[in-house]
C-alpha positions in Angstrom: 6.3 18.4 -6.1 5.9 14.9 -7.6 2.5 13.0 -7.7 2.6 9.3 -8.1 -0.4 8.4 -10.1 -2.1 5.0 -10.6 -4.4 4.1 -13.5 -2.9 6.0 -16.4 -2.7 3.4 -19.1 -2.0 5.4 -22.4 -0.9 8.8 -23.6 -4.4 10.0 -23.7 -4.8 9.3 -20.0 -1.6 11.2 -19.3 -2.6 14.1 -21.4 -5.9 14.4 -19.6 -4.0 14.7 -16.3 -1.4 17.1 -17.6 -4.1 19.3 -19.3 -6.2 19.3 -16.0 -3.2 20.1 -13.8 -1.9 22.9 -16.1 -5.4 24.5 -16.1 -4.9 25.2 -12.3 -3.9 28.9 -11.9 -0.1 29.5 -11.6 0.6 25.8 -12.1 3.1 24.2 -14.5 2.9 20.4 -14.7 4.6 17.6 -16.8 3.3 14.0 -16.7 5.6 11.0 -17.3 3.4 8.0 -18.4 6.2 5.5 -18.1 7.1 6.6 -14.5 3.4 7.2 -13.7 4.2 10.5 -12.1 3.4 14.2 -12.5 5.9 16.9 -11.6 4.2 20.0 -10.6 5.6 23.5 -9.8 3.7 26.4 -8.5 1.9 27.5 -5.3 -0.8 24.8 -4.8 -1.7 22.3 -2.0 -1.0 18.6 -2.4 -4.7 18.2 -1.6 -5.9 20.4 -4.4 -3.7 18.5 -6.8 -5.0 15.2 -5.5 -8.6 16.3 -5.9 -7.9 17.3 -9.6 -6.3 14.0 -10.6 -8.8 11.9 -8.8 -11.7 13.8 -10.4 -10.5 12.4 -13.6 -10.7 8.8 -12.2 -7.0 8.2 -11.4 -5.6 7.6 -7.9 -2.8 9.5 -6.3 -0.8 7.0 -4.4 1.8 9.4 -2.9 3.2 13.0 -3.0 6.8 14.0 -2.7 7.3 17.6 -1.7 
């Protein structure tokens, strides 16, 4: 699953998002700052991922399955 994330401006921002997503049970995530995306694998709903990212102050603009 690929999340498109708006608002990440630096490596610190993308690192916070990656750390939060990887903290979810059974999830592996890699964030690409330049592409403004997070690639996530594991059994989790798009809504849970969206809530996790948006709790950090960023906006998920779209999710690709």
